[in-house]
C-alpha positions in Angstrom: 0.0 0.0 0.0 1.3 3.5 -0.8 1.0 6.2 1.8 1.9 9.9 1.8 3.4 11.2 5.1 4.5 14.6 6.0 7.5 15.3 8.4 8.3 18.8 9.3 6.3 20.1 6.4 8.0 17.9 3.9 5.9 15.2 2.1 7.1 11.7 1.4 5.5 8.9 -0.5 6.2 5.5 1.1 5.3 1.8 0.4 3.9 0.0 3.4 3.5 -3.8 3.7 1.3 -5.5 6.2 3.1 -8.2 8.2 0.2 -9.6 10.1 -1.3 -12.4 8.0 -4.8 -11.8 9.4 -4.7 -8.1 8.6 -5.9 -7.1 5.1 -3.2 -6.1 2.6 -5.1 -2.9 1.8 -7.5 -0.5 3.4 -11.2 -1.0 2.7 -12.8 1.7 0.6 -14.0 4.6 2.6 -11.5 3.8 5.5 -9.6 6.9 6.6 -6.1 6.4 7.8 -5.4 8.7 10.8 -2.0 10.4 11.4 0.4 8.7 13.6 3.8 9.6 15.0 6.7 8.4 12.9 10.1 7.6 14.3 12.9 8.8 12.2 16.3 7.3 13.1 18.6 10.0 14.4 15.8 12.5 15.0 15.0 13.9 18.4 11.8 12.5 19.9 8.7 14.7 19.5 7.0 16.2 22.4 3.8 14.7 23.6 0.7 15.9 21.9 -1.2 18.6 23.9 -4.5 17.7 25.4 -7.6 18.8 23.4 -8.4 22.4 24.3 -11.8 23.2 25.8 -14.3 24.7 23.3 -14.1 28.5 23.1 -16.6 31.2 22.0 -15.1 32.0 18.5 -16.8 35.5 18.7 -14.6 36.3 21.8 -11.2 35.3 20.6 -8.6 36.4 18.1 -6.6 33.6 16.4 -3.2 33.9 14.7 -3.6 33.9 10.9 0.0 32.7 10.4 2.7 30.7 12.2 5.4 32.9 13.5 7.2 34.4 16.5 5.6 37.2 18.6 7.7 40.3 18.1 5.6 42.7 20.2 2.5 42.5 22.4 0.5 45.8 22.3 -2.7 44.8 23.9 -3.1 44.4 27.7 -5.7 42.7 29.8 -8.5 45.2 30.7 -7.7 47.4 27.7 -10.6 48.8 25.7 -10.1 48.2 21.9 -11.8 49.2 18.7 -12.0 47.2 15.5 -8.6 47.4 13.7 -6.5 48.3 16.8 -3.2 46.4 16.8 -3.2 43.6 19.4 0.3 42.1 18.7 2.9 41.9 16.0 4.2 38.5 14.6 7.2 37.8 12.5 6.8 35.2 9.8 9.2 34.6 6.9 11.1 37.8 7.9 8.0 39.9 7.5 6.1 41.5 10.4 2.3 41.1 10.5 0.1 43.2 12.6 -2.7 41.2 14.3 -5.6 43.5 14.7 -8.8 43.4 16.8 -11.7 41.8 14.9 -14.2 43.5 17.2 -14.9 46.4 19.6 -14.6 45.4 23.2 -12.3 44.8 26.1 -9.3 42.5 26.2 -9.8 39.7 28.7 -6.5 37.9 28.3 -3.4 37.8 26.1 -2.3 34.2 25.4 1.0 35.0 23.8 4.2 36.7 25.0 7.0 38.4 23.1 9.5 35.8 21.8 7.1 32.9 21.8 6.2 30.9 18.7 2.5 30.7 17.7 0.8 28.3 15.2 -1.9 29.0 12.7 -5.2 29.2 14.4 -3.8 29.4 17.9 -5.8 31.7 20.2 -3.6 34.8 20.9 -6.1 37.1 22.6 -9.4 36.6 24.4 -12.1 39.3 24.8 -14.8 39.9 27.4 
């Protein structure tokens, strides 16, 4: 069976052979293969996967649109903000991106600090 795996953003096509004689040699139609950790010889072990986050009210959060490093945090908890106010600045691919407020309100919590890495879709600011 041929599979496509991605390691550190690089895709590889691999051939996989079932060793268990009772296991089918191929996946049945409609069966989805889930991602699984892959051990690469000589690579450092990956950190344990984080626990699933509790559901959040999407109308009261700002998520990072890109993966990058937080360069500067402008917003502070308790601060009143307007739509378009700069909350924080991220650096991605040597470019700075202003993350702005999607709504008018008050900052409840800032979930990222200067120098930290953030992922696409990570909550960076919560609103009241």
